[in-house]
C-alpha positions as CSV (number, residue, x, y, z in Angstrom):
1,D,73.1,98.7,-99.6
2,K,74.8,96.0,-97.3
3,G,72.2,93.5,-98.7
4,A,69.9,93.0,-95.8
5,Q,65.9,92.9,-96.0
6,L,63.4,95.1,-93.9
7,V,60.4,94.0,-92.5
8,I,58.2,96.5,-90.6
9,L,55.5,95.3,-88.4
10,G,53.0,98.0,-86.9
11,S,50.6,100.8,-86.9
12,G,50.9,104.6,-85.5
13,D,51.0,108.0,-86.6
14,A,49.3,108.4,-90.5
15,E,52.5,110.6,-92.0
16,L,54.6,108.1,-90.7
17,E,52.8,105.3,-91.9
18,R,52.8,106.8,-95.2
19,R,56.7,107.0,-94.9
20,V,56.5,103.7,-94.4
21,R,54.8,102.7,-97.9
22,D,56.7,105.0,-99.2
23,L,60.0,103.1,-98.4
24,V,58.3,99.9,-99.7
25,D,57.3,101.1,-102.6
26,T,60.6,102.6,-103.7
27,Y,62.6,99.1,-102.2
28,P,60.0,96.6,-103.3
29,R,62.8,93.4,-102.7
30,R,63.9,95.1,-99.9
31,A,61.4,96.4,-97.8
32,A,58.2,94.7,-96.7
33,A,55.7,96.1,-94.0
34,F,52.4,95.0,-91.9
35,L,50.4,98.2,-90.5
36,G,48.7,96.7,-87.7
37,Y,49.1,93.7,-85.8
38,E,48.1,89.9,-86.2
39,R,49.7,88.0,-83.1
40,A,50.5,85.1,-85.8
41,V,52.1,87.4,-88.1
42,T,54.2,88.7,-85.5
43,H,55.4,85.3,-84.4
44,R,56.1,84.2,-87.9
45,I,58.7,87.3,-88.7
46,L,60.3,87.1,-85.5
47,A,61.3,83.1,-86.1
48,G,62.0,83.8,-89.7
49,S,64.5,87.3,-89.1
50,D,67.6,87.4,-88.4
51,L,67.6,90.5,-86.2
52,L,65.2,92.3,-84.5
53,V,65.0,96.1,-84.4
54,M,63.4,98.1,-81.4
55,P,64.8,101.3,-81.0
56,S,61.9,102.3,-78.1
57,R,62.2,105.5,-76.4
58,F,61.1,103.8,-73.6
59,E,60.6,100.9,-72.4
60,P,59.2,99.8,-68.6
61,C,59.9,95.8,-69.9
62,G,59.0,94.5,-73.1
63,L,58.1,91.1,-74.5
64,T,58.9,91.3,-78.1
65,Q,62.8,91.2,-77.7
66,M,62.3,87.7,-75.1
67,Q,60.5,86.3,-78.0
68,A,63.0,87.2,-80.4
69,M,65.6,85.7,-78.7
70,R,63.7,82.9,-77.7
71,Y,63.3,82.0,-81.7
72,G,67.0,82.6,-81.6
73,T,66.9,86.3,-83.4
74,V,69.3,88.8,-82.1
75,P,67.8,91.7,-81.0
76,V,69.5,95.5,-81.2
77,A,67.7,97.6,-79.2
78,H,67.9,101.2,-77.3
79,A,69.5,101.0,-74.1
80,V,66.5,102.1,-71.9
81,G,64.2,100.0,-69.1
82,G,63.8,96.6,-69.4
83,L,65.6,96.5,-72.7
84,A,69.1,97.0,-71.1
85,D,67.8,95.1,-68.2
86,S,67.4,92.2,-70.3
87,I,70.0,92.4,-73.1
88,T,73.9,91.6,-72.7
89,P,75.4,93.9,-75.2
90,V,78.0,91.7,-77.6
91,S,81.2,92.8,-76.6
92,A,85.1,90.5,-77.1
93,R,84.2,89.4,-73.1
94,T,80.5,89.0,-73.1
95,L,81.1,86.6,-76.6
96,S,84.1,84.7,-75.0
97,R,81.8,83.9,-72.3
98,H,78.9,82.9,-74.0
99,R,77.0,85.9,-72.1
100,A,76.0,88.1,-74.9
101,S,72.6,88.1,-76.5
102,G,72.1,91.3,-78.6
103,F,73.2,95.0,-79.1
104,L,72.8,98.0,-77.7
105,F,72.7,101.8,-78.3
106,R,72.5,104.6,-76.1
107,T,70.9,107.5,-77.8
108,P,67.6,107.2,-79.7
109,S,68.9,108.7,-83.0
110,A,69.1,107.5,-86.6
111,R,72.6,107.6,-86.2
112,A,73.1,105.0,-83.3
113,L,70.5,103.1,-84.5
114,S,72.7,102.7,-87.6
115,L,75.9,102.3,-86.4
116,A,74.6,99.6,-84.1
117,L,73.1,97.4,-86.9
118,G,76.4,98.3,-88.7
119,R,78.4,96.1,-85.7
120,A,75.4,93.7,-86.0
121,L,75.6,92.9,-89.2
122,K,79.4,92.9,-89.5
123,L,79.3,90.0,-86.6
124,Y,76.6,88.3,-88.9
125,A,78.8,87.5,-91.8
126,Q,81.5,85.9,-89.2
127,K,79.5,82.9,-89.0
128,R,81.4,80.9,-86.1
129,R,81.3,83.8,-83.9
130,W,77.5,84.8,-85.0
131,L,76.3,80.9,-84.7
132,P,77.2,80.9,-80.5
133,L,75.6,84.3,-80.4
134,V,72.6,82.8,-81.4
135,R,72.4,79.8,-79.0
136,S,73.4,82.4,-76.1
137,C,70.0,84.5,-76.8
138,M,68.0,81.1,-77.2
139,E,69.1,80.2,-73.6
140,Q,68.2,83.0,-72.0
141,D,65.5,82.1,-69.4
142,F,62.6,84.9,-68.9
143,S,60.1,82.5,-67.6
144,W,57.8,82.5,-64.8
145,E,59.9,80.0,-62.7
146,R,63.1,82.3,-62.9
147,A,61.1,85.3,-62.0
148,L,58.3,84.4,-59.4
149,G,61.3,83.2,-56.6
150,G,61.7,87.1,-55.8
151,Y,57.8,88.2,-55.3
152,E,57.2,84.8,-53.3
153,A,60.1,85.8,-51.1
154,I,58.7,89.1,-50.6
155,Y,55.3,87.8,-49.8
156,R,56.4,85.0,-47.5
157,R,58.6,87.5,-45.7
158,V,55.3,89.8,-45.4
159,Q,53.2,87.6,-44.0
160,E,55.7,86.4,-41.4
161,G,55.8,90.0,-40.1
162,E,58.5,91.7,-41.9
163,R,58.8,95.1,-43.7
164,P,61.2,94.6,-46.7
165,W,60.4,97.9,-48.1
166,R,62.0,98.9,-44.8
167,E,65.3,97.3,-45.8
168,R,67.7,98.7,-48.2
169,V,68.0,96.9,-51.6
170,D,71.0,96.6,-53.2
171,L,70.0,96.8,-57.3
172,P,72.1,95.8,-60.0
173,R,74.5,98.3,-61.7
174,P,73.4,98.8,-65.4
175,R,75.0,96.7,-67.9
176,P,77.8,98.8,-69.7
177,V,77.5,99.9,-73.5
178,E,80.1,99.7,-76.1
179,P,80.6,104.0,-76.6
180,E,79.7,104.3,-80.6
181,P,82.3,105.5,-82.8
182,E,82.1,108.6,-84.5
183,A,80.6,108.8,-88.1
184,S,81.7,110.9,-90.7
185,M,78.4,110.7,-92.8
186,D,75.3,111.9,-93.2
187,W,73.0,109.8,-91.0
188,G,69.7,111.8,-92.2
189,P,66.8,113.4,-89.7
190,E,66.5,112.3,-86.3
191,L,63.7,110.0,-85.7
192,P,60.4,111.7,-85.2
193,E,59.4,112.8,-81.5
194,R,56.6,111.3,-80.0
195,L,53.3,113.3,-81.1
196,G,50.5,114.1,-78.4
197,E,50.4,116.2,-75.1
198,D,52.8,115.6,-72.2
199,A,52.9,112.6,-69.9
200,V,53.8,110.9,-67.1
201,R,54.4,107.2,-67.2
202,L,54.6,105.0,-63.5
203,M,54.6,101.4,-64.3
204,V,55.7,98.2,-62.0
205,Q,59.1,96.8,-63.3
206,S,60.0,94.6,-60.4
207,P,59.3,93.8,-56.8
208,R,61.4,96.5,-55.4
209,K,61.2,99.0,-58.2
210,L,58.7,101.5,-60.7
211,Y,59.6,102.7,-63.9
212,L,59.2,106.5,-64.5
213,C,58.8,108.0,-67.4
214,L,58.5,111.9,-68.0
215,L,56.8,112.8,-72.0
216,Y,57.0,116.6,-72.8
217,T,55.8,118.2,-76.5
218,S,57.7,120.8,-75.7
219,D,61.7,121.1,-76.3
220,A,62.5,119.7,-72.6
221,A,64.2,116.8,-72.5
222,D,62.2,113.4,-72.2
223,E,63.3,112.2,-68.7
224,E,63.3,108.4,-67.4
225,D,64.3,107.1,-64.1
226,S,63.9,104.0,-61.8
227,V,62.1,104.5,-58.3
228,D,63.8,102.6,-56.0
229,L,61.1,101.3,-53.5
230,G,63.5,100.8,-50.8
């Protein structure tokens, strides 16, 4: 209704793929889908889009949002894991300091996602504010030249006989996320829960941090946390 077009890329549960096909059939001039994955198609979509929607329920790191920012495509993402670490949420302060790099929402629900998209589309209509945000996204540095410094420092200290894992590690505070305004309309059903068996995922997030995610198929809520190796 706000004039946006949607491109969906990916594959997964058969029922979700069917819903995606129905969406494209219902709105052929507003929605398109590529069910599967091709690297070249992915980059063409990122390069030709204004916004990237990335509502991951868990994301230890995430590369797609980094690639999108390099193209000047502004991410709209769930504030979890590496997405919260790599995206500085849009606010009056971050925009004025040219630090903003995307829109974050805290609750993995259709309503929260819709509200975040609404904020993004509202700013998109203000070109004088939108274009500096695009430049700020493109200037983000996720290169190995920057990331390797922390690893190299730890390896050098280990070689010199130190035990850095015994030292206290000061981790950065999570970036604040602006509160989501209440909506009076019905946003429809929540995003479907992940299908499958209960699972525990433990992944490396940084030289001093492990990412822990517990996934349940029962009524218990999913849990996520970062484990401090200090």
